PDB file of N, CA, C and O in Angstrom:
ATOM      1  N   MET A   1       0.865  -1.212   0.001  1.00  0.00           N
ATOM      2  CA  MET A   1       0.022  -0.009   0.005  1.00  0.00           C
ATOM      3  C   MET A   1       0.892   1.225   0.032  1.00  0.00           C
ATOM      4  O   MET A   1       1.836   1.324   0.816  1.00  0.00           O
ATOM      5  N   THR A   2       0.550   2.201  -0.868  1.00  0.00           N
ATOM      6  CA  THR A   2       1.279   3.450  -0.807  1.00  0.00           C
ATOM      7  C   THR A   2       0.318   4.597  -0.586  1.00  0.00           C
ATOM      8  O   THR A   2      -0.902   4.430  -0.592  1.00  0.00           O
ATOM      9  N   GLY A   3       0.904   5.770  -0.389  1.00  0.00           N
ATOM     10  CA  GLY A   3       0.046   6.885  -0.132  1.00  0.00           C
ATOM     11  C   GLY A   3       0.744   7.800   0.871  1.00  0.00           C
ATOM     12  O   GLY A   3       1.879   7.556   1.281  1.00  0.00           O
ATOM     13  N   SER A   4       0.020   8.876   1.259  1.00  0.00           N
ATOM     14  CA  SER A   4       0.696   9.831   2.161  1.00  0.00           C
ATOM     15  C   SER A   4       1.001   9.306   3.514  1.00  0.00           C
ATOM     16  O   SER A   4       1.837   9.870   4.220  1.00  0.00           O
ATOM     17  N   GLY A   5       0.347   8.231   3.912  1.00  0.00           N
ATOM     18  CA  GLY A   5       0.558   7.689   5.255  1.00  0.00           C
ATOM     19  C   GLY A   5       1.430   6.472   5.260  1.00  0.00           C
ATOM     20  O   GLY A   5       1.754   6.005   6.351  1.00  0.00           O
ATOM     21  N   ASP A   6       1.845   5.907   4.142  1.00  0.00           N
ATOM     22  CA  ASP A   6       2.547   4.649   4.085  1.00  0.00           C
ATOM     23  C   ASP A   6       3.993   4.914   4.209  1.00  0.00           C
ATOM     24  O   ASP A   6       4.480   5.979   3.829  1.00  0.00           O
ATOM     25  N   ALA A   7       4.721   3.917   4.759  1.00  0.00           N
ATOM     26  CA  ALA A   7       6.158   3.978   4.916  1.00  0.00           C
ATOM     27  C   ALA A   7       6.880   3.508   3.662  1.00  0.00           C
ATOM     28  O   ALA A   7       8.110   3.472   3.622  1.00  0.00           O
ATOM     29  N   GLY A   8       6.091   3.138   2.611  1.00  0.00           N
ATOM     30  CA  GLY A   8       6.627   2.411   1.463  1.00  0.00           C
ATOM     31  C   GLY A   8       7.262   3.244   0.384  1.00  0.00           C
ATOM     32  O   GLY A   8       8.036   2.668  -0.380  1.00  0.00           O
ATOM     33  N   THR A   9       7.036   4.511   0.229  1.00  0.00           N
ATOM     34  CA  THR A   9       7.595   5.276  -0.842  1.00  0.00           C
ATOM     35  C   THR A   9       8.675   6.227  -0.380  1.00  0.00           C
ATOM     36  O   THR A   9       8.679   6.750   0.734  1.00  0.00           O
ATOM     37  N   GLY A  10       9.622   6.421  -1.348  1.00  0.00           N
ATOM     38  CA  GLY A  10      10.722   7.358  -1.072  1.00  0.00           C
ATOM     39  C   GLY A  10      10.233   8.784  -0.829  1.00  0.00           C
ATOM     40  O   GLY A  10      10.786   9.527  -0.018  1.00  0.00           O
ATOM     41  N   THR A  11       9.167   9.144  -1.569  1.00  0.00           N
ATOM     42  CA  THR A  11       8.634  10.494  -1.402  1.00  0.00           C
ATOM     43  C   THR A  11       8.017  10.717  -0.043  1.00  0.00           C
ATOM     44  O   THR A  11       8.167  11.785   0.549  1.00  0.00           O
ATOM     45  N   ASP A  12       7.319   9.704   0.455  1.00  0.00           N
ATOM     46  CA  ASP A  12       6.749   9.768   1.824  1.00  0.00           C
ATOM     47  C   ASP A  12       7.842   9.888   2.877  1.00  0.00           C
ATOM     48  O   ASP A  12       7.761  10.694   3.804  1.00  0.00           O
ATOM     49  N   LEU A  13       8.880   9.047   2.701  1.00  0.00           N
ATOM     50  CA  LEU A  13       9.944   9.099   3.634  1.00  0.00           C
ATOM     51  C   LEU A  13      10.686  10.456   3.614  1.00  0.00           C
ATOM     52  O   LEU A  13      11.104  10.944   4.664  1.00  0.00           O
ATOM     53  N   SER A  14      10.844  11.044   2.455  1.00  0.00           N
ATOM     54  CA  SER A  14      11.503  12.336   2.288  1.00  0.00           C
ATOM     55  C   SER A  14      10.711  13.402   2.948  1.00  0.00           C
ATOM     56  O   SER A  14      11.273  14.307   3.564  1.00  0.00           O
ATOM     57  N   ARG A  15       9.361  13.318   2.832  1.00  0.00           N
ATOM     58  CA  ARG A  15       8.532  14.343   3.549  1.00  0.00           C
ATOM     59  C   ARG A  15       8.641  14.192   5.027  1.00  0.00           C
ATOM     60  O   ARG A  15       8.750  15.170   5.766  1.00  0.00           O
ATOM     61  N   LEU A  16       8.610  12.912   5.474  1.00  0.00           N
ATOM     62  CA  LEU A  16       8.746  12.696   6.949  1.00  0.00           C
ATOM     63  C   LEU A  16      10.112  13.165   7.443  1.00  0.00           C
ATOM     64  O   LEU A  16      10.206  13.788   8.501  1.00  0.00           O
ATOM     65  N   ARG A  17      11.181  12.869   6.679  1.00  0.00           N
ATOM     66  CA  ARG A  17      12.506  13.319   7.036  1.00  0.00           C
ATOM     67  C   ARG A  17      12.567  14.786   7.155  1.00  0.00           C
ATOM     68  O   ARG A  17      13.180  15.316   8.082  1.00  0.00           O
ATOM     69  N   TRP A  18      11.926  15.488   6.207  1.00  0.00           N
ATOM     70  CA  TRP A  18      11.905  16.965   6.231  1.00  0.00           C
ATOM     71  C   TRP A  18      11.127  17.464   7.514  1.00  0.00           C
ATOM     72  O   TRP A  18      11.535  18.419   8.175  1.00  0.00           O
ATOM     73  N   GLY A  19      10.007  16.775   7.816  1.00  0.00           N
ATOM     74  CA  GLY A  19       9.249  17.090   8.955  1.00  0.00           C
ATOM     75  C   GLY A  19       9.967  16.877  10.342  1.00  0.00           C
ATOM     76  O   GLY A  19       9.615  17.477  11.358  1.00  0.00           O
ATOM     77  N   CYS A  20      10.988  15.985  10.296  1.00  0.00           N
ATOM     78  CA  CYS A  20      11.797  15.667  11.508  1.00  0.00           C
ATOM     79  C   CYS A  20      12.842  16.743  11.728  1.00  0.00           C
ATOM     80  O   CYS A  20      13.389  16.861  12.824  1.00  0.00           O
ATOM     81  N   ARG A  21      13.127  17.532  10.698  1.00  0.00           N
ATOM     82  CA  ARG A  21      14.149  18.571  10.833  1.00  0.00           C
ATOM     83  C   ARG A  21      13.536  19.770  11.386  1.00  0.00           C
ATOM     84  O   ARG A  21      12.814  20.508  10.716  1.00  0.00           O
ATOM     85  N   ARG A  22      13.833  19.967  12.643  1.00  0.00           N
ATOM     86  CA  ARG A  22      13.112  21.014  13.454  1.00  0.00           C
ATOM     87  C   ARG A  22      13.970  22.291  13.697  1.00  0.00           C
ATOM     88  O   ARG A  22      13.432  23.325  14.095  1.00  0.00           O
ATOM     89  N   GLY A  23      15.249  22.218  13.464  1.00  0.00           N
ATOM     90  CA  GLY A  23      16.127  23.375  13.762  1.00  0.00           C
ATOM     91  C   GLY A  23      16.572  23.372  15.172  1.00  0.00           C
ATOM     92  O   GLY A  23      17.213  24.319  15.627  1.00  0.00           O
ATOM     93  N   MET A  24      16.249  22.323  15.889  1.00  0.00           N
ATOM     94  CA  MET A  24      16.690  22.136  17.299  1.00  0.00           C
ATOM     95  C   MET A  24      17.385  20.789  17.286  1.00  0.00           C
ATOM     96  O   MET A  24      16.741  19.755  17.102  1.00  0.00           O
ATOM     97  N   ARG A  25      18.671  20.795  17.477  1.00  0.00           N
ATOM     98  CA  ARG A  25      19.482  19.628  17.313  1.00  0.00           C
ATOM     99  C   ARG A  25      18.959  18.397  18.080  1.00  0.00           C
ATOM    100  O   ARG A  25      18.980  17.283  17.558  1.00  0.00           O
ATOM    101  N   GLU A  26      18.505  18.603  19.278  1.00  0.00           N
ATOM    102  CA  GLU A  26      18.027  17.511  20.146  1.00  0.00           C
ATOM    103  C   GLU A  26      16.825  16.821  19.460  1.00  0.00           C
ATOM    104  O   GLU A  26      16.754  15.594  19.389  1.00  0.00           O
ATOM    105  N   LEU A  27      15.865  17.663  18.947  1.00  0.00           N
ATOM    106  CA  LEU A  27      14.703  17.132  18.311  1.00  0.00           C
ATOM    107  C   LEU A  27      15.082  16.437  16.987  1.00  0.00           C
ATOM    108  O   LEU A  27      14.598  15.347  16.684  1.00  0.00           O
ATOM    109  N   ASP A  28      15.931  17.074  16.235  1.00  0.00           N
ATOM    110  CA  ASP A  28      16.371  16.450  15.016  1.00  0.00           C
ATOM    111  C   ASP A  28      16.950  15.037  15.189  1.00  0.00           C
ATOM    112  O   ASP A  28      16.621  14.103  14.458  1.00  0.00           O
ATOM    113  N   LEU A  29      17.807  14.937  16.168  1.00  0.00           N
ATOM    114  CA  LEU A  29      18.455  13.616  16.453  1.00  0.00           C
ATOM    115  C   LEU A  29      17.442  12.560  16.850  1.00  0.00           C
ATOM    116  O   LEU A  29      17.459  11.446  16.326  1.00  0.00           O
ATOM    117  N   LEU A  30      16.551  12.914  17.786  1.00  0.00           N
ATOM    118  CA  LEU A  30      15.641  11.960  18.247  1.00  0.00           C
ATOM    119  C   LEU A  30      14.602  11.560  17.181  1.00  0.00           C
ATOM    120  O   LEU A  30      14.347  10.371  16.995  1.00  0.00           O
ATOM    121  N   LEU A  31      14.024  12.503  16.506  1.00  0.00           N
ATOM    122  CA  LEU A  31      13.013  12.236  15.492  1.00  0.00           C
ATOM    123  C   LEU A  31      13.618  11.462  14.341  1.00  0.00           C
ATOM    124  O   LEU A  31      13.030  10.471  13.906  1.00  0.00           O
ATOM    125  N   LEU A  32      14.797  11.879  13.815  1.00  0.00           N
ATOM    126  CA  LEU A  32      15.381  11.196  12.683  1.00  0.00           C
ATOM    127  C   LEU A  32      15.850   9.751  13.091  1.00  0.00           C
ATOM    128  O   LEU A  32      15.744   8.837  12.274  1.00  0.00           O
ATOM    129  N   ALA A  33      16.335   9.549  14.269  1.00  0.00           N
ATOM    130  CA  ALA A  33      16.718   8.248  14.729  1.00  0.00           C
ATOM    131  C   ALA A  33      15.526   7.350  14.713  1.00  0.00           C
ATOM    132  O   ALA A  33      15.638   6.202  14.282  1.00  0.00           O
ATOM    133  N   PHE A  34      14.360   7.823  15.171  1.00  0.00           N
ATOM    134  CA  PHE A  34      13.134   6.957  15.147  1.00  0.00           C
ATOM    135  C   PHE A  34      12.758   6.690  13.700  1.00  0.00           C
ATOM    136  O   PHE A  34      12.450   5.555  13.337  1.00  0.00           O
ATOM    137  N   LEU A  35      12.782   7.706  12.887  1.00  0.00           N
ATOM    138  CA  LEU A  35      12.346   7.502  11.499  1.00  0.00           C
ATOM    139  C   LEU A  35      13.220   6.475  10.792  1.00  0.00           C
ATOM    140  O   LEU A  35      12.702   5.638  10.053  1.00  0.00           O
ATOM    141  N   GLU A  36      14.539   6.519  11.003  1.00  0.00           N
ATOM    142  CA  GLU A  36      15.442   5.644  10.335  1.00  0.00           C
ATOM    143  C   GLU A  36      15.530   4.246  10.970  1.00  0.00           C
ATOM    144  O   GLU A  36      15.791   3.268  10.270  1.00  0.00           O
ATOM    145  N   ARG A  37      15.316   4.148  12.274  1.00  0.00           N
ATOM    146  CA  ARG A  37      15.476   2.787  12.873  1.00  0.00           C
ATOM    147  C   ARG A  37      14.223   2.161  13.383  1.00  0.00           C
ATOM    148  O   ARG A  37      14.240   0.969  13.690  1.00  0.00           O
ATOM    149  N   GLY A  38      13.122   2.883  13.500  1.00  0.00           N
ATOM    150  CA  GLY A  38      11.932   2.254  14.119  1.00  0.00           C
ATOM    151  C   GLY A  38      10.631   2.451  13.370  1.00  0.00           C
ATOM    152  O   GLY A  38       9.713   1.643  13.514  1.00  0.00           O
ATOM    153  N   TYR A  39      10.526   3.493  12.582  1.00  0.00           N
ATOM    154  CA  TYR A  39       9.279   3.890  11.982  1.00  0.00           C
ATOM    155  C   TYR A  39       8.682   2.794  11.118  1.00  0.00           C
ATOM    156  O   TYR A  39       7.515   2.444  11.294  1.00  0.00           O
ATOM    157  N   ALA A  40       9.465   2.237  10.176  1.00  0.00           N
ATOM    158  CA  ALA A  40       8.964   1.232   9.199  1.00  0.00           C
ATOM    159  C   ALA A  40       8.395   0.000   9.873  1.00  0.00           C
ATOM    160  O   ALA A  40       7.492  -0.639   9.333  1.00  0.00           O
ATOM    161  N   ALA A  41       8.910  -0.343  11.044  1.00  0.00           N
ATOM    162  CA  ALA A  41       8.518  -1.556  11.742  1.00  0.00           C
ATOM    163  C   ALA A  41       7.227  -1.337  12.563  1.00  0.00           C
ATOM    164  O   ALA A  41       6.668  -2.292  13.104  1.00  0.00           O
ATOM    165  N   GLN A  42       6.764  -0.096  12.651  1.00  0.00           N
ATOM    166  CA  GLN A  42       5.601   0.202  13.482  1.00  0.00           C
ATOM    167  C   GLN A  42       4.356  -0.107  12.720  1.00  0.00           C
ATOM    168  O   GLN A  42       4.355  -0.052  11.491  1.00  0.00           O
ATOM    169  N   PRO A  43       3.271  -0.438  13.427  1.00  0.00           N
ATOM    170  CA  PRO A  43       1.981  -0.631  12.804  1.00  0.00           C
ATOM    171  C   PRO A  43       1.470   0.698  12.262  1.00  0.00           C
ATOM    172  O   PRO A  43       1.945   1.758  12.669  1.00  0.00           O
ATOM    173  N   GLN A  44       0.504   0.649  11.346  1.00  0.00           N
ATOM    174  CA  GLN A  44      -0.031   1.845  10.678  1.00  0.00           C
ATOM    175  C   GLN A  44      -0.504   2.901  11.692  1.00  0.00           C
ATOM    176  O   GLN A  44      -0.241   4.088  11.501  1.00  0.00           O
ATOM    177  N   ASP A  45      -1.178   2.501  12.736  1.00  0.00           N
ATOM    178  CA  ASP A  45      -1.763   3.443  13.714  1.00  0.00           C
ATOM    179  C   ASP A  45      -0.602   4.195  14.409  1.00  0.00           C
ATOM    180  O   ASP A  45      -0.740   5.391  14.664  1.00  0.00           O
ATOM    181  N   VAL A  46       0.490   3.565  14.711  1.00  0.00           N
ATOM    182  CA  VAL A  46       1.618   4.250  15.316  1.00  0.00           C
ATOM    183  C   VAL A  46       2.312   5.215  14.308  1.00  0.00           C
ATOM    184  O   VAL A  46       2.719   6.318  14.674  1.00  0.00           O
ATOM    185  N   ARG A  47       2.430   4.777  13.056  1.00  0.00           N
ATOM    186  CA  ARG A  47       2.972   5.652  12.023  1.00  0.00           C
ATOM    187  C   ARG A  47       2.121   6.913  11.862  1.00  0.00           C
ATOM    188  O   ARG A  47       2.643   8.021  11.737  1.00  0.00           O
ATOM    189  N   ALA A  48       0.791   6.716  11.869  1.00  0.00           N
ATOM    190  CA  ALA A  48      -0.125   7.863  11.776  1.00  0.00           C
ATOM    191  C   ALA A  48      -0.006   8.800  12.937  1.00  0.00           C
ATOM    192  O   ALA A  48      -0.107  10.015  12.771  1.00  0.00           O
ATOM    193  N   ALA A  49       0.209   8.249  14.131  1.00  0.00           N
ATOM    194  CA  ALA A  49       0.353   9.030  15.348  1.00  0.00           C
ATOM    195  C   ALA A  49       1.682   9.818  15.250  1.00  0.00           C
ATOM    196  O   ALA A  49       1.755  10.973  15.669  1.00  0.00           O
ATOM    197  N   PHE A  50       2.699   9.195  14.707  1.00  0.00           N
ATOM    198  CA  PHE A  50       3.984   9.873  14.545  1.00  0.00           C
ATOM    199  C   PHE A  50       3.843  11.039  13.582  1.00  0.00           C
ATOM    200  O   PHE A  50       4.429  12.092  13.832  1.00  0.00           O
ATOM    201  N   ARG A  51       3.092  10.906  12.489  1.00  0.00           N
ATOM    202  CA  ARG A  51       2.882  12.041  11.618  1.00  0.00           C
ATOM    203  C   ARG A  51       2.138  13.107  12.304  1.00  0.00           C
ATOM    204  O   ARG A  51       2.414  14.289  12.096  1.00  0.00           O
ATOM    205  N   ARG A  52       1.168  12.731  13.143  1.00  0.00           N
ATOM    206  CA  ARG A  52       0.480  13.762  13.911  1.00  0.00           C
ATOM    207  C   ARG A  52       1.419  14.454  14.932  1.00  0.00           C
ATOM    208  O   ARG A  52       1.335  15.665  15.141  1.00  0.00           O
ATOM    209  N   LEU A  53       2.261  13.704  15.524  1.00  0.00           N
ATOM    210  CA  LEU A  53       3.251  14.218  16.460  1.00  0.00           C
ATOM    211  C   LEU A  53       4.109  15.290  15.865  1.00  0.00           C
ATOM    212  O   LEU A  53       4.488  16.241  16.549  1.00  0.00           O
ATOM    213  N   LEU A  54       4.428  15.149  14.575  1.00  0.00           N
ATOM    214  CA  LEU A  54       5.288  16.086  13.872  1.00  0.00           C
ATOM    215  C   LEU A  54       4.621  17.483  13.735  1.00  0.00           C
ATOM    216  O   LEU A  54       5.273  18.462  13.371  1.00  0.00           O
ATOM    217  N   ARG A  55       3.350  17.540  14.025  1.00  0.00           N
ATOM    218  CA  ARG A  55       2.608  18.863  13.950  1.00  0.00           C
ATOM    219  C   ARG A  55       2.636  19.569  15.317  1.00  0.00           C
ATOM    220  O   ARG A  55       2.069  20.651  15.470  1.00  0.00           O
ATOM    221  N   THR A  56       3.267  18.981  16.262  1.00  0.00           N
ATOM    222  CA  THR A  56       3.326  19.559  17.593  1.00  0.00           C
ATOM    223  C   THR A  56       4.429  20.672  17.633  1.00  0.00           C
ATOM    224  O   THR A  56       5.434  20.596  16.926  1.00  0.00           O
ATOM    225  N   SER A  57       4.208  21.643  18.441  1.00  0.00           N
ATOM    226  CA  SER A  57       5.195  22.743  18.559  1.00  0.00           C
ATOM    227  C   SER A  57       6.487  22.202  19.137  1.00  0.00           C
ATOM    228  O   SER A  57       6.493  21.266  19.937  1.00  0.00           O
ATOM    229  N   ASP A  58       7.610  22.832  18.699  1.00  0.00           N
ATOM    230  CA  ASP A  58       8.918  22.381  19.136  1.00  0.00           C
ATOM    231  C   ASP A  58       9.048  22.413  20.708  1.00  0.00           C
ATOM    232  O   ASP A  58       9.511  21.430  21.287  1.00  0.00           O
ATOM    233  N   PRO A  59       8.668  23.470  21.364  1.00  0.00           N
ATOM    234  CA  PRO A  59       8.891  23.457  22.825  1.00  0.00           C
ATOM    235  C   PRO A  59       8.130  22.358  23.527  1.00  0.00           C
ATOM    236  O   PRO A  59       8.682  21.756  24.448  1.00  0.00           O
ATOM    237  N   LEU A  60       6.923  22.062  23.163  1.00  0.00           N
ATOM    238  CA  LEU A  60       6.170  20.991  23.762  1.00  0.00           C
ATOM    239  C   LEU A  60       6.687  19.640  23.365  1.00  0.00           C
ATOM    240  O   LEU A  60       6.730  18.741  24.204  1.00  0.00           O
ATOM    241  N   LEU A  61       7.090  19.446  22.099  1.00  0.00           N
ATOM    242  CA  LEU A  61       7.661  18.246  21.659  1.00  0.00           C
ATOM    243  C   LEU A  61       8.955  17.898  22.401  1.00  0.00           C
ATOM    244  O   LEU A  61       9.198  16.739  22.737  1.00  0.00           O
ATOM    245  N   LEU A  62       9.780  18.920  22.652  1.00  0.00           N
ATOM    246  CA  LEU A  62      10.991  18.739  23.412  1.00  0.00           C
ATOM    247  C   LEU A  62      10.717  18.285  24.838  1.00  0.00           C
ATOM    248  O   LEU A  62      11.379  17.389  25.362  1.00  0.00           O
ATOM    249  N   GLU A  63       9.739  18.915  25.445  1.00  0.00           N
ATOM    250  CA  GLU A  63       9.311  18.535  26.839  1.00  0.00           C
ATOM    251  C   GLU A  63       8.886  17.026  26.862  1.00  0.00           C
ATOM    252  O   GLU A  63       9.278  16.277  27.757  1.00  0.00           O
ATOM    253  N   TRP A  64       8.115  16.632  25.903  1.00  0.00           N
ATOM    254  CA  TRP A  64       7.698  15.231  25.837  1.00  0.00           C
ATOM    255  C   TRP A  64       8.890  14.276  25.633  1.00  0.00           C
ATOM    256  O   TRP A  64       9.059  13.297  26.360  1.00  0.00           O
ATOM    257  N   LEU A  65       9.693  14.595  24.633  1.00  0.00           N
ATOM    258  CA  LEU A  65      10.808  13.676  24.292  1.00  0.00           C
ATOM    259  C   LEU A  65      11.886  13.590  25.351  1.00  0.00           C
ATOM    260  O   LEU A  65      12.570  12.571  25.449  1.00  0.00           O
ATOM    261  N   LEU A  66      12.056  14.633  26.146  1.00  0.00           N
ATOM    262  CA  LEU A  66      12.966  14.619  27.196  1.00  0.00           C
ATOM    263  C   LEU A  66      12.442  14.047  28.504  1.00  0.00           C
ATOM    264  O   LEU A  66      13.178  13.922  29.484  1.00  0.00           O
ATOM    265  N   GLY A  67      11.122  13.693  28.505  1.00  0.00           N
ATOM    266  CA  GLY A  67      10.474  13.093  29.663  1.00  0.00           C
ATOM    267  C   GLY A  67      10.019  14.058  30.723  1.00  0.00           C
ATOM    268  O   GLY A  67       9.688  13.653  31.837  1.00  0.00           O
ATOM    269  N   ARG A  68      10.000  15.311  30.397  1.00  0.00           N
ATOM    270  CA  ARG A  68       9.585  16.279  31.364  1.00  0.00           C
ATOM    271  C   ARG A  68       8.053  16.375  31.516  1.00  0.00           C
ATOM    272  O   ARG A  68       7.520  16.743  32.563  1.00  0.00           O
ATOM    273  N   ARG A  69       7.404  16.032  30.445  1.00  0.00           N
ATOM    274  CA  ARG A  69       5.947  16.000  30.412  1.00  0.00           C
ATOM    275  C   ARG A  69       5.515  14.802  29.577  1.00  0.00           C
ATOM    276  O   ARG A  69       6.305  14.246  28.814  1.00  0.00           O
ATOM    277  N   VAL A  70       4.235  14.406  29.732  1.00  0.00           N
ATOM    278  CA  VAL A  70       3.677  13.280  29.009  1.00  0.00           C
ATOM    279  C   VAL A  70       2.475  13.735  28.253  1.00  0.00           C
ATOM    280  O   VAL A  70       1.633  14.428  28.824  1.00  0.00           O
ATOM    281  N   PRO A  71       2.336  13.372  26.945  1.00  0.00           N
ATOM    282  CA  PRO A  71       1.158  13.779  26.215  1.00  0.00           C
ATOM    283  C   PRO A  71      -0.090  13.213  26.851  1.00  0.00           C
ATOM    284  O   PRO A  71      -0.097  12.093  27.363  1.00  0.00           O
ATOM    285  N   THR A  72      -1.136  13.997  26.810  1.00  0.00           N
ATOM    286  CA  THR A  72      -2.502  13.465  27.355  1.00  0.00           C
ATOM    287  C   THR A  72      -3.096  12.518  26.385  1.00  0.00           C
ATOM    288  O   THR A  72      -3.866  11.649  26.795  1.00  0.00           O
ATOM    289  N   ASP A  73      -2.792  12.620  25.103  1.00  0.00           N
ATOM    290  CA  ASP A  73      -3.333  11.720  24.082  1.00  0.00           C
ATOM    291  C   ASP A  73      -2.554  10.394  24.178  1.00  0.00           C
ATOM    292  O   ASP A  73      -1.333  10.391  24.019  1.00  0.00           O
ATOM    293  N   PRO A  74      -3.226   9.299  24.429  1.00  0.00           N
ATOM    294  CA  PRO A  74      -2.532   8.015  24.587  1.00  0.00           C
ATOM    295  C   PRO A  74      -1.728   7.570  23.327  1.00  0.00           C
ATOM    296  O   PRO A  74      -0.654   6.981  23.450  1.00  0.00           O
ATOM    297  N   GLU A  75      -2.243   7.847  22.183  1.00  0.00           N
ATOM    298  CA  GLU A  75      -1.519   7.505  20.955  1.00  0.00           C
ATOM    299  C   GLU A  75      -0.224   8.255  20.832  1.00  0.00           C
ATOM    300  O   GLU A  75       0.807   7.703  20.449  1.00  0.00           O
ATOM    301  N   LEU A  76      -0.294   9.526  21.165  1.00  0.00           N
ATOM    302  CA  LEU A  76       0.963  10.349  21.100  1.00  0.00           C
ATOM    303  C   LEU A  76       1.943   9.922  22.234  1.00  0.00           C
ATOM    304  O   LEU A  76       3.159   9.889  22.047  1.00  0.00           O
ATOM    305  N   ALA A  77       1.388   9.613  23.358  1.00  0.00           N
ATOM    306  CA  ALA A  77       2.235   9.144  24.507  1.00  0.00           C
ATOM    307  C   ALA A  77       2.975   7.878  24.098  1.00  0.00           C
ATOM    308  O   ALA A  77       4.146   7.716  24.439  1.00  0.00           O
ATOM    309  N   HIS A  78       2.302   6.956  23.357  1.00  0.00           N
ATOM    310  CA  HIS A  78       2.894   5.715  22.925  1.00  0.00           C
ATOM    311  C   HIS A  78       4.036   6.022  21.923  1.00  0.00           C
ATOM    312  O   HIS A  78       5.123   5.451  22.011  1.00  0.00           O
ATOM    313  N   VAL A  79       3.771   6.899  21.013  1.00  0.00           N
ATOM    314  CA  VAL A  79       4.821   7.232  20.007  1.00  0.00           C
ATOM    315  C   VAL A  79       6.022   7.880  20.677  1.00  0.00           C
ATOM    316  O   VAL A  79       7.158   7.588  20.305  1.00  0.00           O
ATOM    317  N   VAL A  80       5.804   8.735  21.637  1.00  0.00           N
ATOM    318  CA  VAL A  80       6.842   9.382  22.352  1.00  0.00           C
ATOM    319  C   VAL A  80       7.698   8.329  23.134  1.00  0.00           C
ATOM    320  O   VAL A  80       8.922   8.448  23.202  1.00  0.00           O
ATOM    321  N   ALA A  81       7.020   7.297  23.720  1.00  0.00           N
ATOM    322  CA  ALA A  81       7.727   6.255  24.387  1.00  0.00           C
ATOM    323  C   ALA A  81       8.575   5.413  23.362  1.00  0.00           C
ATOM    324  O   ALA A  81       9.691   4.978  23.646  1.00  0.00           O
ATOM    325  N   GLU A  82       7.990   5.229  22.213  1.00  0.00           N
ATOM    326  CA  GLU A  82       8.779   4.468  21.166  1.00  0.00           C
ATOM    327  C   GLU A  82       9.963   5.255  20.677  1.00  0.00           C
ATOM    328  O   GLU A  82      11.040   4.693  20.476  1.00  0.00           O
ATOM    329  N   ILE A  83       9.788   6.564  20.478  1.00  0.00           N
ATOM    330  CA  ILE A  83      10.940   7.402  20.089  1.00  0.00           C
ATOM    331  C   ILE A  83      12.048   7.359  21.149  1.00  0.00           C
ATOM    332  O   ILE A  83      13.229   7.207  20.835  1.00  0.00           O
ATOM    333  N   ARG A  84      11.632   7.497  22.408  1.00  0.00           N
ATOM    334  CA  ARG A  84      12.614   7.442  23.501  1.00  0.00           C
ATOM    335  C   ARG A  84      13.328   6.091  23.584  1.00  0.00           C
ATOM    336  O   ARG A  84      14.528   5.991  23.838  1.00  0.00           O
ATOM    337  N   ARG A  85      12.510   5.056  23.352  1.00  0.00           N
ATOM    338  CA  ARG A  85      13.129   3.667  23.412  1.00  0.00           C
ATOM    339  C   ARG A  85      14.093   3.520  22.255  1.00  0.00           C
ATOM    340  O   ARG A  85      15.192   3.004  22.459  1.00  0.00           O
ATOM    341  N   THR A  86      13.751   3.936  21.077  1.00  0.00           N
ATOM    342  CA  THR A  86      14.641   3.875  19.921  1.00  0.00           C
ATOM    343  C   THR A  86      15.900   4.656  20.152  1.00  0.00           C
ATOM    344  O   THR A  86      16.985   4.187  19.807  1.00  0.00           O
ATOM    345  N   ALA A  87      15.796   5.823  20.719  1.00  0.00           N
ATOM    346  CA  ALA A  87      16.938   6.676  20.960  1.00  0.00           C
ATOM    347  C   ALA A  87      17.869   6.005  22.003  1.00  0.00           C
ATOM    348  O   ALA A  87      19.077   6.236  21.969  1.00  0.00           O
ATOM    349  N   ALA A  88      17.367   5.240  22.858  1.00  0.00           N
ATOM    350  CA  ALA A  88      18.195   4.604  23.948  1.00  0.00           C
ATOM    351  C   ALA A  88      18.977   3.385  23.407  1.00  0.00           C
ATOM    352  O   ALA A  88      19.894   2.896  24.067  1.00  0.00           O
ATOM    353  N   THR A  89      18.626   2.918  22.251  1.00  0.00           N
ATOM    354  CA  THR A  89      19.306   1.772  21.685  1.00  0.00           C
ATOM    355  C   THR A  89      20.466   2.083  20.842  1.00  0.00           C
ATOM    356  O   THR A  89      21.109   1.174  20.316  1.00  0.00           O
TER     357      THR A  89
END
């Protein structure tokens, strides 16, 4: 399956890679690491939540990824945990 939400096309991955570039080194490293090492293996609902996560403001996203705060949305909280887990490996 291909499309804007699928991990299968180079165009989709390029768009996601661009969305992971935040201009804040910490965010760039965490988000790109997840995209490169964990995104493709995730189920569709987690990949969709990751794309939603990329629409979050940088300050809030940094708070979540550094573990200072937890998203109230359970799907986003799961993605944040996966990103943190991927970064730790």
